[in-house]
Each structure stands twice: as structure tokens, then as C-alpha cells.
VEXKOL-780751 format. One record per residue: residue in three letters; x, y, z of N, C-alpha, C in turn. Coordinates in steps of 0.1 Angstrom, whole numbers, padded with zeros to 4 digits, always signed. Last residue first. Example, Ala and Ser with C-alpha at 12.3 -4.5 7.8 and 13.67 -1.06 7.14 Angstrom:
# VEXKOL-780751
Ser+0128-0022+0071+0137-0011+0071+0129+0000+0079
Ala+0132-0057+0078+0123-0045+0078+0132-0033+0078
This chain:
# VEXKOL-780751
Unk+1467+1082+0559+1477+1087+0549+1472+1100+0545
Unk+1446+1077+0577+1460+1078+0582+1470+1084+0572
Unk+1425+1075+0560+1425+1086+0570+1440+1088+0574
Unk+1432+1052+0546+1430+1065+0539+1431+1077+0548
Unk+1430+1033+0567+1443+1036+0560+1443+1049+0553
Unk+1402+1035+0571+1412+1039+0581+1426+1042+0576
Unk+1394+1024+0546+1390+1037+0550+1399+1043+0561
Unk+1405+0998+0549+1411+1007+0538+1406+1022+0541
Unk+1390+0988+0570+1405+0989+0571+1410+0998+0561
Unk+1363+0990+0560+1367+0997+0572+1383+0999+0573
Unk+1363+0974+0537+1360+0988+0536+1365+0996+0548
Unk+1371+0949+0549+1379+0955+0538+1376+0970+0537
Unk+1350+0945+0567+1364+0946+0572+1373+0953+0561
Unk+1328+0944+0550+1329+0954+0561+1343+0956+0565
Unk+1334+0922+0534+1333+0935+0528+1334+0946+0538
Unk+1334+0902+0554+1346+0904+0546+1346+0918+0540
Unk+1307+0901+0564+1318+0907+0572+1331+0910+0564
Unk+1293+0887+0542+1292+0901+0544+1303+0908+0553
Unk+1301+0858+0545+1304+0867+0533+1304+0882+0537
Unk+1293+0846+0569+1306+0844+0564+1310+0854+0553
Unk+1267+0854+0573+1276+0857+0584+1291+0855+0579
Unk+1255+0842+0550+1256+0857+0551+1266+0861+0562
Unk+1258+0815+0558+1264+0820+0545+1266+0836+0546
Unk+1243+0815+0581+1257+0813+0582+1264+0817+0569
Unk+1217+0819+0571+1223+0828+0580+1238+0827+0581
Unk+1215+0796+0554+1215+0809+0548+1221+0819+0558
Unk+1238+0769+0562+1225+0776+0564+1226+0790+0557
Unk+1253+0743+0546+1255+0757+0550+1241+0764+0550
Unk+1251+0718+0534+1257+0719+0548+1258+0733+0553
Unk+1242+0721+0508+1234+0714+0518+1239+0715+0532
Unk+1245+0752+0493+1252+0740+0497+1244+0734+0508
Unk+1232+0776+0490+1226+0764+0483+1233+0751+0486
Unk+1246+0795+0502+1236+0789+0510+1229+0777+0503
Unk+1261+0805+0481+1268+0796+0491+1258+0789+0499
Unk+1241+0821+0469+1247+0810+0462+1254+0800+0471
Unk+1238+0840+0490+1226+0831+0485+1231+0819+0478
Unk+1263+0852+0491+1258+0844+0502+1247+0835+0498
Unk+1263+0864+0465+1273+0853+0468+1268+0845+0480
Unk+1242+0882+0469+1241+0871+0459+1251+0860+0462
Unk+1253+0897+0489+1241+0890+0492+1239+0879+0482
Unk+1274+0909+0475+1277+0900+0487+1265+0892+0490
Unk+1260+0924+0457+1269+0914+0452+1272+0904+0463
Unk+1249+0942+0476+1240+0933+0468+1248+0922+0462
Unk+1272+0954+0486+1263+0946+0495+1254+0937+0487
Unk+1279+0967+0463+1288+0957+0468+1280+0948+0478
Unk+1258+0985+0461+1260+0975+0450+1269+0964+0455
Unk+1262+0999+0485+1250+0992+0483+1251+0981+0472
Unk+1287+1011+0479+1286+1002+0490+1274+0993+0489
Unk+1279+1028+0458+1289+1017+0455+1288+1007+0466
Unk+1261+1045+0472+1256+1036+0461+1266+1025+0458
Unk+1280+1057+0490+1269+1049+0495+1263+1039+0484
Unk+1295+1070+0471+1301+1060+0479+1291+1051+0485
Unk+1276+1088+0461+1282+1078+0452+1289+1067+0459
Unk+1271+1103+0484+1260+1095+0478+1266+1084+0468
Unk+1295+1116+0487+1291+1106+0496+1280+1097+0491
Unk+1308+1122+0453+1303+1125+0466+1300+1113+0475
Unk+1314+1122+0426+1325+1118+0436+1321+1120+0450
Unk+1297+1108+0397+1301+1118+0406+1311+1113+0416
Unk+1294+1088+0378+1284+1099+0379+1287+1110+0388
Unk+1313+1070+0382+1312+1076+0368+1302+1087+0368
Unk+1307+1060+0406+1317+1071+0406+1319+1076+0391
Unk+1289+1039+0402+1284+1052+0408+1294+1064+0407
Unk+1307+1019+0392+1298+1026+0383+1293+1039+0389
Unk+1321+1002+0409+1327+1015+0404+1318+1024+0397
Unk+1307+0979+0413+1307+0989+0423+1313+1002+0419
Unk+1313+0966+0387+1300+0970+0390+1300+0981+0402
Unk+1340+0956+0387+1336+0968+0379+1322+0974+0383
Unk+1343+0934+0403+1353+0945+0403+1349+0957+0396
Unk+1322+0916+0398+1324+0921+0411+1334+0933+0412
Unk+1327+0912+0370+1314+0917+0375+1316+0923+0389
Unk+1354+0903+0371+1351+0915+0364+1337+0921+0368
Unk+1350+0879+0385+1359+0890+0391+1356+0903+0384
Unk+1335+0864+0367+1330+0868+0380+1337+0879+0387
Unk+1354+0862+0346+1341+0869+0344+1335+0873+0357
Unk+1374+0848+0358+1377+0861+0353+1364+0869+0351
Unk+1361+0823+0364+1367+0831+0374+1369+0846+0370
Unk+1354+0816+0338+1344+0818+0348+1349+0826+0359
Unk+1380+0814+0326+1370+0824+0321+1359+0826+0331
Unk+1389+0792+0341+1396+0805+0342+1387+0816+0337
Unk+1371+0772+0333+1371+0776+0347+1378+0790+0348
Unk+1380+0771+0305+1366+0773+0309+1365+0778+0323
Unk+1406+0764+0307+1403+0777+0301+1389+0781+0306
Unk+1422+0745+0329+1409+0747+0323+1407+0761+0319
Unk+1445+0729+0336+1446+0742+0330+1433+0745+0322
Unk+1447+0707+0351+1440+0706+0338+1441+0718+0330
Unk+1458+0716+0375+1466+0707+0366+1460+0705+0352
Unk+1455+0749+0383+1448+0737+0381+1456+0728+0371
Unk+1466+0774+0384+1466+0766+0396+1460+0752+0394
Unk+1464+0787+0360+1477+0782+0364+1477+0773+0376
Unk+1437+0795+0360+1443+0787+0349+1456+0780+0353
Unk+1436+0811+0383+1428+0799+0382+1434+0790+0371
Unk+1454+0831+0375+1457+0823+0387+1449+0810+0387
Unk+1440+0843+0354+1453+0836+0351+1457+0827+0363
Unk+1418+0853+0368+1416+0844+0357+1429+0836+0354
Unk+1431+0870+0387+1423+0858+0392+1421+0848+0380
Unk+1443+0888+0370+1451+0880+0379+1443+0868+0384
Unk+1422+0900+0356+1433+0893+0349+1441+0884+0358
Unk+1407+0910+0377+1401+0901+0367+1412+0893+0360
Unk+1425+0927+0390+1420+0916+0397+1414+0906+0387
Unk+1428+0946+0369+1439+0939+0374+1435+0926+0381
Unk+1401+0956+0368+1407+0950+0357+1419+0941+0361
Unk+1399+0967+0395+1390+0956+0390+1395+0949+0378
Unk+1419+0986+0394+1420+0975+0404+1411+0964+0399
Unk+1409+1003+0374+1422+0996+0372+1424+0984+0382
Unk+1385+1011+0386+1385+1003+0374+1398+0996+0371
Unk+1396+1024+0408+1388+1012+0410+1387+1004+0398
Unk+1411+1045+0395+1418+1035+0404+1409+1023+0406
Unk+1391+1059+0381+1402+1052+0373+1409+1042+0382
Unk+1374+1067+0403+1369+1059+0392+1381+1052+0384
Unk+1392+1081+0421+1385+1069+0425+1380+1061+0413
Unk+1405+1105+0417+1412+1093+0413+1403+1080+0415
Unk+1390+1124+0430+1391+1124+0415+1397+1112+0410
Unk+1395+1119+0457+1382+1114+0451+1382+1115+0436
Unk+1414+1117+0479+1417+1117+0465+1405+1112+0456
Unk+1408+1116+0505+1405+1128+0499+1409+1128+0484
Unk+1410+1093+0519+1423+1101+0518+1420+1114+0511
Unk+1385+1082+0517+1389+1087+0530+1402+1096+0529
Unk+1386+1074+0490+1376+1084+0494+1380+1090+0508
Unk+1407+1055+0490+1408+1068+0482+1398+1078+0487
Unk+1394+1035+0506+1407+1041+0509+1410+1055+0502
Unk+1371+1029+0492+1370+1035+0505+1383+1041+0509
Unk+1383+1019+0467+1373+1030+0467+1373+1037+0481
Unk+1398+0997+0474+1404+1009+0468+1396+1021+0469
Unk+1377+0981+0485+1388+0985+0493+1395+0997+0487
Unk+1360+0977+0464+1355+0985+0475+1366+0990+0484
Unk+1377+0962+0447+1372+0975+0443+1367+0983+0455
Unk+1382+0938+0463+1393+0946+0457+1388+0961+0454
Unk+1355+0929+0467+1364+0933+0478+1375+0942+0474
Unk+1347+0924+0440+1340+0934+0448+1349+0939+0460
Unk+1366+0903+0433+1365+0916+0426+1359+0927+0434
Unk+1359+0883+0452+1373+0889+0452+1372+0903+0445
Unk+1332+0878+0446+1336+0882+0459+1350+0889+0459
Unk+1335+0870+0419+1326+0881+0423+1330+0887+0436
Unk+1351+0847+0422+1356+0859+0415+1348+0871+0418
Unk+1334+0830+0436+1347+0834+0442+1352+0846+0435
Unk+1316+0827+0415+1312+0832+0428+1324+0837+0436
Unk+1331+0814+0395+1325+0827+0393+1321+0834+0406
Unk+1337+0790+0408+1348+0799+0405+1343+0813+0402
Unk+1311+0780+0410+1318+0782+0422+1330+0792+0419
Unk+1305+0777+0383+1297+0786+0391+1305+0790+0403
Unk+1324+0756+0377+1325+0769+0370+1317+0780+0378
Unk+1313+0736+0393+1326+0741+0396+1329+0755+0389
Unk+1290+0730+0379+1289+0736+0393+1302+0742+0397
Unk+1294+0742+0345+1294+0732+0356+1293+0738+0369
Unk+1278+0754+0317+1285+0757+0329+1283+0745+0339
Unk+1284+0739+0285+1275+0744+0295+1284+0746+0308
Unk+1293+0746+0252+1298+0741+0265+1289+0747+0276
């Protein structure tokens, strides 16, 4: 079975959701000082998002497409787990910067895929995608400071 454009769109949505979920948990925990918990918490958030997004896609469509649900879950797993990898190597600021860079790279890929739409310019695609990650990271970092 080959991937359809709709499958790719579901995967792109999943990558974005997974990365935002993970970076949010990561920045909040980092700011709160609970750095020992970052790896397990971000992996748990990524896994939960993967299962939730895949199941949600399956349940939201009248055709109950397993293929589309798997595309969504796979994208979410990539976006949700990849940014956590630097925290398998340590707990410092450099690990947070590396995780943010990975998230930015995922965001750039999502923007590039969105820019393939004939009605969306590359600049507008980036302007739509990257601020999501900035808002998530900033709001959860501030939450971590407050708690």
C-alpha cells in the first residue's frame, strides 16, 4: 500500500503535535529544576501523544482508516521522541539547546512540506509553523518557573 497525500498530511500534523508536546514538557521541567525527570517525562509524553493522535485519527474518520491512523501515529512518534534524545546524554543547558534545535529542524521540515501547497508561500509556512514551538516552549518554561 502506497502513501497518499492525505497520509503525508496526517504524518506532518503528527510530527508537529508530537514535537510541540515534547518540547513543552521538556522546557517546563527544565525551568522547574526537575531535570532528572525530563527524559522519562518527555518520552512518556511522546508515547502518550502518539497513541492519542493515532487513535484520534482512527476514530475521527467515518472510514476508520488504519492507514491514516498509522501515518498520524508514526509522525507523532517521530516528533515526540526525537527531541528527547539529547536528554539521554545529559541534563544540562546544552542538552536543552540540542533538543530545541531538533525541534526547530522538525518545524522547518513541517514548514517545507506545508510550503508545497500551491496557495502557501514558503515564508508564510514558516511564519505559521515555527511560532507554535516558540509559544509552547515559552509558556511551559514560564509555568516551570512559577511552579
